[in-house]
C-alpha positions as CSV (number, residue, x, y, z in Angstrom):
1,M,17.1,-0.3,31.0
2,F,15.2,-3.1,32.8
3,V,15.1,-6.9,33.0
4,N,11.9,-8.7,31.9
5,C,11.6,-11.6,34.3
6,N,9.4,-13.5,32.0
7,T,11.8,-13.8,29.1
8,L,15.1,-12.9,30.8
9,F,16.2,-10.6,28.0
10,W,17.5,-7.1,28.6
11,S,15.1,-4.5,27.2
12,S,15.7,-1.0,26.2
13,D,13.8,1.9,24.6
14,L,16.8,2.6,22.3
15,F,15.0,1.2,19.3
16,K,11.6,2.9,19.7
17,F,10.7,5.0,16.7
18,N,7.9,7.4,15.8
19,A,6.0,5.3,13.3
20,A,3.5,8.1,12.3
21,Y,2.8,8.0,8.6
22,A,0.4,9.0,5.8
23,R,-0.2,6.9,2.8
24,L,-2.0,7.3,-0.5
25,K,-3.4,3.7,-0.8
26,D,-5.6,3.8,-3.9
27,F,-6.1,6.4,-6.6
28,T,-8.2,6.2,-9.7
29,I,-8.9,8.8,-12.3
30,G,-11.2,8.3,-15.3
31,Y,-13.0,10.0,-18.1
32,T,-16.2,9.0,-19.9
33,I,-16.1,9.9,-23.6
34,P,-19.3,11.7,-24.6
35,S,-21.8,9.3,-26.2
36,K,-22.2,11.5,-29.3
37,L,-18.5,10.7,-30.2
38,V,-18.7,6.9,-29.8
39,A,-22.3,6.2,-31.0
40,K,-21.1,5.9,-34.7
41,A,-18.9,2.9,-33.7
42,G,-21.8,1.1,-32.1
43,I,-20.7,1.9,-28.5
44,K,-23.2,3.2,-26.0
45,K,-20.6,4.1,-23.3
46,L,-16.8,4.4,-23.3
47,R,-14.8,5.1,-20.2
48,V,-11.0,5.1,-19.8
49,Y,-9.2,5.1,-16.5
50,L,-5.8,5.0,-14.8
51,T,-5.3,3.6,-11.3
52,G,-2.5,3.2,-8.8
53,Q,-2.0,1.6,-5.4
54,N,0.5,2.5,-2.7
55,L,1.7,5.5,-4.7
56,L,3.0,7.7,-1.8
57,T,4.0,7.0,1.8
58,L,5.1,9.9,4.0
59,T,7.0,8.7,7.0
60,K,10.3,9.2,8.8
61,L,10.9,5.5,8.9
62,K,12.8,4.5,5.8
63,F,13.7,0.9,6.8
64,V,10.2,-0.6,7.4
65,D,6.7,-0.4,6.1
66,P,4.8,1.3,9.0
67,E,1.7,-0.9,8.4
68,L,3.5,-4.2,8.9
69,T,4.9,-5.6,12.1
70,E,6.6,-8.8,13.3
71,F,5.6,-8.1,16.9
72,N,2.7,-9.7,18.8
73,N,2.9,-12.9,16.7
74,S,4.7,-16.2,16.9
75,V,7.2,-15.3,14.1
76,S,10.8,-14.7,15.0
77,F,12.2,-11.3,14.5
78,T,14.5,-12.4,11.7
79,S,11.9,-14.4,9.9
80,S,11.2,-13.9,6.2
81,T,7.8,-12.5,7.1
82,S,9.4,-9.6,8.8
83,A,8.3,-6.2,7.6
84,R,12.0,-5.5,6.9
85,S,12.2,-8.3,4.4
86,Y,10.0,-7.0,1.6
87,L,9.5,-3.7,-0.2
88,L,6.0,-2.3,-0.5
89,P,4.6,-3.1,-4.0
90,I,3.5,-0.1,-6.0
91,F,1.0,-0.8,-8.7
92,Y,0.1,1.2,-11.8
93,G,-2.7,0.2,-14.2
94,G,-5.3,1.3,-16.6
95,G,-8.3,0.1,-18.4
96,V,-11.3,0.7,-20.7
97,D,-14.9,0.1,-19.9
98,L,-17.1,-0.5,-22.9
99,T,-20.9,-0.8,-23.2
100,F,-22.2,-1.7,-26.6
101,Q,-25.6,-0.8,-27.9
């Protein structure tokens, strides 16, 4: 333990954690329907897809998002912008791309 003379707070390495992580940020899978099947409906191209964001995070840290930090900025540790305040949003979606003749 040591004293930081600039801030006069006691410091410790007790709360240092290994923040190594792996994350699947974006994933999209799609399929283009063969044009022979959709030509009768006046469609030149039809593609359907599913997408997801932040689907998987592998980390030993369960209480904080490893990409966010409240350090090295002017926000206090207990502020509402702290990484410990919000859960990481997970998004699922899908869509259809159509090209008409």
